[in-house]
PDB file of N, H, CA, C and O in Angstrom:
ATOM      1  N   MET A   1     -34.971  -3.204  78.674  1.00  0.00           N
ATOM      2  CA  MET A   1     -34.451  -1.906  78.231  1.00  0.00           C
ATOM      3  C   MET A   1     -35.560  -1.064  77.627  1.00  0.00           C
ATOM      4  O   MET A   1     -35.663   0.130  77.907  1.00  0.00           O
ATOM      5  N   ALA A   2     -36.397  -1.689  76.791  1.00  0.00           N
ATOM      6  H   ALA A   2     -36.314  -2.659  76.564  1.00  0.00           H
ATOM      7  CA  ALA A   2     -37.473  -0.946  76.127  1.00  0.00           C
ATOM      8  C   ALA A   2     -38.417  -0.336  77.157  1.00  0.00           C
ATOM      9  O   ALA A   2     -38.824   0.819  77.035  1.00  0.00           O
ATOM     10  N   ILE A   3     -38.762  -1.132  78.182  1.00  0.00           N
ATOM     11  H   ILE A   3     -38.431  -2.070  78.282  1.00  0.00           H
ATOM     12  CA  ILE A   3     -39.694  -0.636  79.196  1.00  0.00           C
ATOM     13  C   ILE A   3     -39.067   0.525  79.971  1.00  0.00           C
ATOM     14  O   ILE A   3     -39.741   1.513  80.262  1.00  0.00           O
ATOM     15  N   SER A   4     -37.794   0.409  80.302  1.00  0.00           N
ATOM     16  H   SER A   4     -37.246  -0.394  80.066  1.00  0.00           H
ATOM     17  CA  SER A   4     -37.130   1.465  81.069  1.00  0.00           C
ATOM     18  C   SER A   4     -37.052   2.745  80.255  1.00  0.00           C
ATOM     19  O   SER A   4     -37.155   3.843  80.802  1.00  0.00           O
ATOM     20  N   CYS A   5     -36.868   2.601  78.936  1.00  0.00           N
ATOM     21  H   CYS A   5     -36.784   1.709  78.492  1.00  0.00           H
ATOM     22  CA  CYS A   5     -36.790   3.793  78.087  1.00  0.00           C
ATOM     23  C   CYS A   5     -38.147   4.484  78.024  1.00  0.00           C
ATOM     24  O   CYS A   5     -38.220   5.712  77.975  1.00  0.00           O
ATOM     25  N   VAL A   6     -39.219   3.696  78.025  1.00  0.00           N
ATOM     26  H   VAL A   6     -39.159   2.699  78.065  1.00  0.00           H
ATOM     27  CA  VAL A   6     -40.560   4.269  77.941  1.00  0.00           C
ATOM     28  C   VAL A   6     -40.934   4.938  79.257  1.00  0.00           C
ATOM     29  O   VAL A   6     -41.540   6.010  79.263  1.00  0.00           O
ATOM     30  N   THR A   7     -40.574   4.308  80.370  1.00  0.00           N
ATOM     31  H   THR A   7     -40.082   3.438  80.365  1.00  0.00           H
ATOM     32  CA  THR A   7     -40.958   4.838  81.673  1.00  0.00           C
ATOM     33  C   THR A   7     -40.121   6.051  82.046  1.00  0.00           C
ATOM     34  O   THR A   7     -40.588   6.922  82.780  1.00  0.00           O
ATOM     35  N   SER A   8     -38.890   6.120  81.553  1.00  0.00           N
ATOM     36  H   SER A   8     -38.510   5.412  80.957  1.00  0.00           H
ATOM     37  CA  SER A   8     -38.038   7.275  81.863  1.00  0.00           C
ATOM     38  C   SER A   8     -37.550   7.925  80.569  1.00  0.00           C
ATOM     39  O   SER A   8     -36.563   7.478  79.984  1.00  0.00           O
ATOM     40  N   PRO A   9     -38.235   8.977  80.121  1.00  0.00           N
ATOM     41  CA  PRO A   9     -37.875   9.660  78.875  1.00  0.00           C
ATOM     42  C   PRO A   9     -36.445  10.178  78.887  1.00  0.00           C
ATOM     43  O   PRO A   9     -35.822  10.301  77.832  1.00  0.00           O
ATOM     44  N   GLY A  10     -35.920  10.482  80.066  1.00  0.00           N
ATOM     45  H   GLY A  10     -36.426  10.382  80.923  1.00  0.00           H
ATOM     46  CA  GLY A  10     -34.557  10.997  80.154  1.00  0.00           C
ATOM     47  C   GLY A  10     -33.547  10.029  79.555  1.00  0.00           C
ATOM     48  O   GLY A  10     -32.589  10.446  78.904  1.00  0.00           O
ATOM     49  N   ILE A  11     -33.764   8.724  79.779  1.00  0.00           N
ATOM     50  H   ILE A  11     -34.542   8.385  80.308  1.00  0.00           H
ATOM     51  CA  ILE A  11     -32.841   7.726  79.236  1.00  0.00           C
ATOM     52  C   ILE A  11     -32.923   7.709  77.715  1.00  0.00           C
ATOM     53  O   ILE A  11     -31.897   7.630  77.038  1.00  0.00           O
ATOM     54  N   ALA A  12     -34.130   7.782  77.175  1.00  0.00           N
ATOM     55  H   ALA A  12     -34.963   7.846  77.725  1.00  0.00           H
ATOM     56  CA  ALA A  12     -34.307   7.772  75.724  1.00  0.00           C
ATOM     57  C   ALA A  12     -33.644   8.992  75.099  1.00  0.00           C
ATOM     58  O   ALA A  12     -33.014   8.894  74.046  1.00  0.00           O
ATOM     59  N   ILE A  13     -33.789  10.145  75.753  1.00  0.00           N
ATOM     60  H   ILE A  13     -34.301  10.225  76.609  1.00  0.00           H
ATOM     61  CA  ILE A  13     -33.173  11.377  75.246  1.00  0.00           C
ATOM     62  C   ILE A  13     -31.655  11.252  75.278  1.00  0.00           C
ATOM     63  O   ILE A  13     -30.976  11.680  74.345  1.00  0.00           O
ATOM     64  N   TRP A  14     -31.115  10.662  76.356  1.00  0.00           N
ATOM     65  H   TRP A  14     -31.666  10.314  77.115  1.00  0.00           H
ATOM     66  CA  TRP A  14     -29.666  10.501  76.470  1.00  0.00           C
ATOM     67  C   TRP A  14     -29.146   9.573  75.381  1.00  0.00           C
ATOM     68  O   TRP A  14     -28.084   9.814  74.807  1.00  0.00           O
ATOM     69  N   ILE A  15     -29.906   8.500  75.097  1.00  0.00           N
ATOM     70  H   ILE A  15     -30.769   8.304  75.563  1.00  0.00           H
ATOM     71  CA  ILE A  15     -29.495   7.554  74.049  1.00  0.00           C
ATOM     72  C   ILE A  15     -29.498   8.242  72.690  1.00  0.00           C
ATOM     73  O   ILE A  15     -28.561   8.078  71.909  1.00  0.00           O
ATOM     74  N   GLN A  16     -30.545   9.012  72.405  1.00  0.00           N
ATOM     75  H   GLN A  16     -31.306   9.146  73.040  1.00  0.00           H
ATOM     76  CA  GLN A  16     -30.623   9.712  71.125  1.00  0.00           C
ATOM     77  C   GLN A  16     -29.487  10.721  71.010  1.00  0.00           C
ATOM     78  O   GLN A  16     -28.900  10.876  69.939  1.00  0.00           O
ATOM     79  N   PHE A  17     -29.174  11.410  72.107  1.00  0.00           N
ATOM     80  H   PHE A  17     -29.650  11.284  72.977  1.00  0.00           H
ATOM     81  CA  PHE A  17     -28.088  12.390  72.113  1.00  0.00           C
ATOM     82  C   PHE A  17     -26.751  11.696  71.873  1.00  0.00           C
ATOM     83  O   PHE A  17     -25.907  12.205  71.135  1.00  0.00           O
ATOM     84  N   HIS A  18     -26.556  10.528  72.499  1.00  0.00           N
ATOM     85  H   HIS A  18     -27.242  10.115  73.099  1.00  0.00           H
ATOM     86  CA  HIS A  18     -25.320   9.774  72.330  1.00  0.00           C
ATOM     87  C   HIS A  18     -25.171   9.313  70.884  1.00  0.00           C
ATOM     88  O   HIS A  18     -24.082   9.388  70.314  1.00  0.00           O
ATOM     89  N   LEU A  19     -26.273   8.832  70.285  1.00  0.00           N
ATOM     90  H   LEU A  19     -27.158   8.771  70.748  1.00  0.00           H
ATOM     91  CA  LEU A  19     -26.230   8.392  68.891  1.00  0.00           C
ATOM     92  C   LEU A  19     -25.919   9.566  67.977  1.00  0.00           C
ATOM     93  O   LEU A  19     -25.189   9.416  66.997  1.00  0.00           O
ATOM     94  N   LEU A  20     -26.471  10.735  68.293  1.00  0.00           N
ATOM     95  H   LEU A  20     -27.064  10.856  69.089  1.00  0.00           H
ATOM     96  CA  LEU A  20     -26.220  11.926  67.481  1.00  0.00           C
ATOM     97  C   LEU A  20     -24.740  12.303  67.546  1.00  0.00           C
ATOM     98  O   LEU A  20     -24.135  12.636  66.527  1.00  0.00           O
ATOM     99  N   ILE A  21     -24.158  12.250  68.750  1.00  0.00           N
ATOM    100  H   ILE A  21     -24.649  11.980  69.578  1.00  0.00           H
ATOM    101  CA  ILE A  21     -22.740  12.569  68.913  1.00  0.00           C
ATOM    102  C   ILE A  21     -21.878  11.588  68.118  1.00  0.00           C
ATOM    103  O   ILE A  21     -20.932  11.996  67.445  1.00  0.00           O
ATOM    104  N   MET A  22     -22.203  10.301  68.196  1.00  0.00           N
ATOM    105  H   MET A  22     -22.971   9.969  68.743  1.00  0.00           H
ATOM    106  CA  MET A  22     -21.443   9.302  67.454  1.00  0.00           C
ATOM    107  C   MET A  22     -21.546   9.547  65.959  1.00  0.00           C
ATOM    108  O   MET A  22     -20.567   9.386  65.230  1.00  0.00           O
ATOM    109  N   PHE A  23     -22.744   9.943  65.495  1.00  0.00           N
ATOM    110  H   PHE A  23     -23.539  10.074  66.087  1.00  0.00           H
ATOM    111  CA  PHE A  23     -22.957  10.223  64.072  1.00  0.00           C
ATOM    112  C   PHE A  23     -22.110  11.404  63.636  1.00  0.00           C
ATOM    113  O   PHE A  23     -21.498  11.374  62.568  1.00  0.00           O
ATOM    114  N   VAL A  24     -22.072  12.446  64.459  1.00  0.00           N
ATOM    115  H   VAL A  24     -22.569  12.470  65.327  1.00  0.00           H
ATOM    116  CA  VAL A  24     -21.284  13.640  64.131  1.00  0.00           C
ATOM    117  C   VAL A  24     -19.792  13.310  64.122  1.00  0.00           C
ATOM    118  O   VAL A  24     -19.054  13.767  63.249  1.00  0.00           O
ATOM    119  N   LEU A  25     -19.352  12.509  65.102  1.00  0.00           N
ATOM    120  H   LEU A  25     -19.951  12.138  65.811  1.00  0.00           H
ATOM    121  CA  LEU A  25     -17.933  12.151  65.166  1.00  0.00           C
ATOM    122  C   LEU A  25     -17.522  11.358  63.932  1.00  0.00           C
ATOM    123  O   LEU A  25     -16.429  11.558  63.402  1.00  0.00           O
ATOM    124  N   GLN A  26     -18.391  10.458  63.471  1.00  0.00           N
ATOM    125  H   GLN A  26     -19.278  10.296  63.902  1.00  0.00           H
ATOM    126  CA  GLN A  26     -18.080   9.673  62.278  1.00  0.00           C
ATOM    127  C   GLN A  26     -17.977  10.585  61.065  1.00  0.00           C
ATOM    128  O   GLN A  26     -17.120  10.383  60.205  1.00  0.00           O
ATOM    129  N   ASN A  27     -18.846  11.586  60.992  1.00  0.00           N
ATOM    130  H   ASN A  27     -19.542  11.750  61.690  1.00  0.00           H
ATOM    131  CA  ASN A  27     -18.818  12.512  59.861  1.00  0.00           C
ATOM    132  C   ASN A  27     -17.561  13.368  59.898  1.00  0.00           C
ATOM    133  O   ASN A  27     -16.938  13.596  58.862  1.00  0.00           O
ATOM    134  N   THR A  28     -17.181  13.845  61.081  1.00  0.00           N
ATOM    135  H   THR A  28     -17.687  13.660  61.923  1.00  0.00           H
ATOM    136  CA  THR A  28     -16.002  14.702  61.200  1.00  0.00           C
ATOM    137  C   THR A  28     -14.734  13.913  60.885  1.00  0.00           C
ATOM    138  O   THR A  28     -13.740  14.491  60.448  1.00  0.00           O
ATOM    139  N   GLU A  29     -14.760  12.596  61.104  1.00  0.00           N
ATOM    140  H   GLU A  29     -15.568  12.126  61.460  1.00  0.00           H
ATOM    141  CA  GLU A  29     -13.592  11.778  60.783  1.00  0.00           C
ATOM    142  C   GLU A  29     -13.450  11.620  59.276  1.00  0.00           C
ATOM    143  O   GLU A  29     -12.346  11.414  58.773  1.00  0.00           O
ATOM    144  N   GLU A  30     -14.564  11.717  58.552  1.00  0.00           N
ATOM    145  H   GLU A  30     -15.461  11.885  58.961  1.00  0.00           H
ATOM    146  CA  GLU A  30     -14.526  11.545  57.106  1.00  0.00           C
ATOM    147  C   GLU A  30     -14.211  12.856  56.396  1.00  0.00           C
ATOM    148  O   GLU A  30     -13.744  12.843  55.257  1.00  0.00           O
ATOM    149  N   ILE A  31     -14.462  13.992  57.056  1.00  0.00           N
ATOM    150  H   ILE A  31     -14.841  14.002  57.981  1.00  0.00           H
ATOM    151  CA  ILE A  31     -14.253  15.296  56.422  1.00  0.00           C
ATOM    152  C   ILE A  31     -12.800  15.504  55.968  1.00  0.00           C
ATOM    153  O   ILE A  31     -12.593  15.928  54.831  1.00  0.00           O
ATOM    154  N   PRO A  32     -11.790  15.228  56.795  1.00  0.00           N
ATOM    155  CA  PRO A  32     -10.402  15.434  56.357  1.00  0.00           C
ATOM    156  C   PRO A  32     -10.071  14.639  55.094  1.00  0.00           C
ATOM    157  O   PRO A  32      -9.297  15.098  54.255  1.00  0.00           O
ATOM    158  N   TYR A  33     -10.656  13.448  54.959  1.00  0.00           N
ATOM    159  H   TYR A  33     -11.285  13.074  55.641  1.00  0.00           H
ATOM    160  CA  TYR A  33     -10.377  12.630  53.784  1.00  0.00           C
ATOM    161  C   TYR A  33     -11.024  13.234  52.540  1.00  0.00           C
ATOM    162  O   TYR A  33     -10.481  13.136  51.440  1.00  0.00           O
ATOM    163  N   LEU A  34     -12.184  13.855  52.721  1.00  0.00           N
ATOM    164  H   LEU A  34     -12.626  13.934  53.615  1.00  0.00           H
ATOM    165  CA  LEU A  34     -12.890  14.438  51.584  1.00  0.00           C
ATOM    166  C   LEU A  34     -12.180  15.680  51.074  1.00  0.00           C
ATOM    167  O   LEU A  34     -12.181  15.948  49.873  1.00  0.00           O
ATOM    168  N   TYR A  35     -11.571  16.444  51.985  1.00  0.00           N
ATOM    169  H   TYR A  35     -11.571  16.227  52.961  1.00  0.00           H
ATOM    170  CA  TYR A  35     -10.955  17.715  51.593  1.00  0.00           C
ATOM    171  C   TYR A  35      -9.434  17.628  51.499  1.00  0.00           C
ATOM    172  O   TYR A  35      -8.762  18.641  51.304  1.00  0.00           O
ATOM    173  N   SER A  36      -8.889  16.410  51.637  1.00  0.00           N
ATOM    174  H   SER A  36      -9.435  15.587  51.795  1.00  0.00           H
ATOM    175  CA  SER A  36      -7.435  16.283  51.591  1.00  0.00           C
ATOM    176  C   SER A  36      -6.923  16.309  50.153  1.00  0.00           C
ATOM    177  O   SER A  36      -5.716  16.214  49.926  1.00  0.00           O
TER     178      SER A  36
END
């Protein structure tokens, strides 16, 4: 996996984008509890 990520930057960018989306979704799930 590491080698494929290095040889194809597109995969690394997609992984980082996916992690960012997951991070945002986790934050948005906590927002209603904070403001409830």
